[in-house]
N, C-alpha and C positions, 0 to 999 in steps of 0.2 A: 951484727951478730951472724955467725955462720949457721946455716940451717942444714942439718944432717940430711943425707939422701936416704929415702926409703923407697923401695920398689915393691909395690903391692902385687900380689899374685891374684888379681881379680879374675875370676872365671866367668866368662859370658856364655851362659848355656842357652840363652834365648835369642841368639842372633837371627835365627830363621824367622822370628816374628817381627823383626824390626820394620820390614817393608809394610806390614799391616798397620803397625803402630804409627808409622809416619804418614800413612794414608797415600803413599805414592803407589802407582800401579807397577810395582816391582816385577822384574822379570829376570830370567837368567842373563848372564853377560852375553850380549849379542855378538861380541867379538870372538867368543869361544864356541858358540853354537855350531857354526859352519866350518870351523877350523881355520878358514881364511876369509878375508873380506875382499870384495871386488873394489879395485881402485875407483874412486869417485869420478876420476877424470874420463872414464870410459862411458860414452853415451851422450845423450842429449842434455844440454845445459839447463833445460827446463825441468829436469829430474834431479833433485838434490837430496843428499844424505844429511840429516840433522841428528846430532847426538846430544847426550846429556850425561852429567855425572850421576852417580848412584846417590842422589840427594834430592829429596822431594821438591825443594824450591827450584833447583836447577832444572828439573824435569818440567815444572810448570812453565818456566821461561822458554825452554825449548819448544813447548807446545804453542806458546804465543807466536814464536817465529814460524813454526810449521803451519799453523792454521791461517795466519795472515798471508803466507805465501800461497797456500792452497787456494785461498779466495782470489788470488791474482792469476790462477791458472797453472801454477807449478805443481809437479808431482813430487811428493815428499816420501822418502824412505826414512822412517824413524828408527834410530839405533839408540834407544834410551837406556838409562840406568847402567852405563858402561862400567863405571868404577871411579877411581880417583885419578888425579892428574898424571901420576906416573904411569898409569895404564893407558889412558886415552890419548894423551898428547902425542906419543909416537905415531898413532894412527892418523891424527890430524896432519901432522908434518909429512906423513907418507902419502897423503891425498885420499885416504879411505873415507874421510868425513868432510863434508863441505861447509857446514855451519855448526857452531858450538857456542853456547853461552858461557862466558868465562868471567873472571874477576880481575880487575887491573893489577892490583898490588901483588897477589900471589902469583899471577902469571908472569909479571915482570921478574919476580924473584926466581921463577923457574928458568927463565931465559938469560938472566943477568946475575952475575955473582956480586952480592953485597951492593945493590943499588943505593945511591945516595938520596934519590927522590922520595918525598913523603906526601906532598899535597896531591889532591885529585888531578889537577891539570898537569903537574910535573910528572906524575906517574904515567898518565895517559900518553903524553908526548914521548916519554922514554920507551913505553911499550910499543908505540908505532915504529920507532927506530929499531927496536930489538927483534921485531917479528921476522922470522925466517923468510927467505924467498918463496913465493908461491902462496903466502898467507897475507890477508889484509885485516887490519884492525878497524872495525866499523865504529860508529859513534858510541861513546859510553852513555849509559842511562844515568839520570839523576839518582836512581835507586842504588843503594849500597848494601852490601852484605858483608860487613867487616868482621874479620876474626877478632875475638876478644877473650880476655880472661874473665871468667865469672866465678863467684863464690856464693855461698848461701848468705842470706841476710843475717842469720844467727852468727855465722863465722865472721862476717864483716864487722858486726857490732862488738863481738867478743874481743876482736883484735884491732879495732879502730882502723878499719881498712876503707880507703876511698880510691887510692891509686895503686898501681902495680908496685911502685917503690915501697909502699907501706908493708908489703909482704916481708920485708927485711926485719920487721919487728915481731914476726910470729916466732914463738919459741918452740912450738912443736914441729916435728918433721912435716914437710910438704910433699904431696904427691899430685902430679898433674894427670888428668885423664883426657884422652882424645883419640882419634883414629891413629892407627899404628904409624902412618906416614909422618905424623907430627913429631915423632921422636927425633927425626933427623932433619926436619924442616927448620927454617930460621926462627919461627915463632914457637918452637918447642923448648924443652928444658935447656938446650945449649944456648939458644938466643936469650932466654931469661937470665941465664948466668952471665953471658957476655955483656948484655946491655945494662942489666940491673944488679949484677953481682949476687943474685939470689939462686940458690941451688934447690932443685926439686927432683924427686923421683918421677917415674913415668909408668902409667898403666894404660895399655891399649884397650880402647872400647870402640868397637867398630860400628857406631851408629851415627856418626857425624854430629855429635852433640845432642842426640835425641834422648828418648826416655831412659835408656840404660845409663847414659851419662848423668842425667839429672838424678836418677835414683842413687847412683854411686856417690854423688855430692851430698845428697840428703842423708844417706846412711853413714857418711864419714869415711867411706872407703878411699875417696880422693878428697882433697881440699880445694882444688883448683881445676877448672875445666876450660877447654877452648870451645866456645859456642858462637855461632854467627849472630851478629846484632839484629838481623831481620827475623830471627826466630821468635815467634810469639810465646814460646815456653819461658822466656826470660821473665816476662811480666806475669804470666800465669803462675809461676812458682816463686815469685818475689825474689829473684836472684839479683845480685849486685854485679854490674859490669865495672871492673876496675879501670880507672882512667890511665891511659898509656902516655904518661908525661914525657917519655924519652923517644917516642916514635918507633917502637919496636914493630908495630903493625903498620904497614903501608896503607894508603887510601885504597879502597876496594870497591870500585863501582862495577856494576854489571856491564859487560862489554861483549859483543859478538865477535868471534874469530871466523873469518870466511876464507874459503879457497878461491882460486882464480875462476872457478866455474860459477860463482855467485855473480851474476851479471849486474849491471848498473840498476836495472829496474828492481831486482830482488834486494839489492843493497839499500835502495831508497825506501822500500817497504819496511825492512828490518830497522832502519834508522828511525822511521816514524814510530814504530813500536817502542823502541828504546826511549825516544823523547817523551813518550806518554807514561813511561814506567817510573813513577816516583818512589821515594823511600816508603811513604805511607801505603802506596798501592801494593808494593811488594809484601809488606808486613801483613796486609789484609789478605792477599792471595795465599800466603803461608798459613794464616789463621784458618782459612777455609779447609786447608788440607789437614792441619793438626786437630782442630776442634770439631769440624763437621765431617771429617773422613771422606771428603769429596775427591773424586779422581782428578788427576792433573788436567786431563783433556777437557773435562766439564768446567773446571775453574777457569782455564784459559779461554774457552769459548764464551763464557758469560762476560768476562772482562773485555774481550775483543768486541763483542756486540755492544756493550755499554760505551766503548770508546769509538764506535763507528767504523771499525775495520772490517766487519762482516756485513755485507749488504743483504 
């Protein structure tokens, strides 16, 4: 059954409050504050620039790298809460950022058109090959933060939904909500139509699957949202993650991207952090941010101390 497209005009008036709600230590875009960034390649290799997405979980991971390296004697310049991939990746490729926590599947899709790989090891190997000159893909973590389509429990039960393919049986119009970049990404409405033959409208909600997105789902302004699987709000709000039976979403392990200035000693430290970062650990770190409103730096410090990285 064809599902009619509806584009909802959802007005997000509270965007300025998102940083507080997500408990990240949000700041203005560091790449805009000074007009230009200093290339990371200038200066001592013991001084490194570490960046993060404008996403609380990603900021926590960046803090894990930063504090572990500071414990080893490195000087760290934090450029956190930069934005989404389309904003920060050119800065990484230009050498303005030395180390950045990324996600294997989405990054492979950024660098490779229509990759065929889907499993964790396949995606990681392809990502290593796809990385531009001057960038090194370090070891991926066991932790994943997979893009997923979620719906409310009520909507799932009313329409007998367990998989993404089941959306074809929904008779009412579907609208997807996510960050604006998702509208043209492979996992947005276009990918849903191409892989599953299901059409949906799109409403941009600029909080990375956060409280505004969840509220829009619960209010019925959208029926489908892209939310990361490591987000504790899925369980808190009894949302249903639809099974991706056709492999629309690539495996998405946490993975550090490093410039040539990240020396072997620093690489080894970051790889040790990655090895300790399990899926359950990442969910718990995220929970502390969302539920306890703890700053990313404090969350990272406590975990690193528990794991023995800070002497």
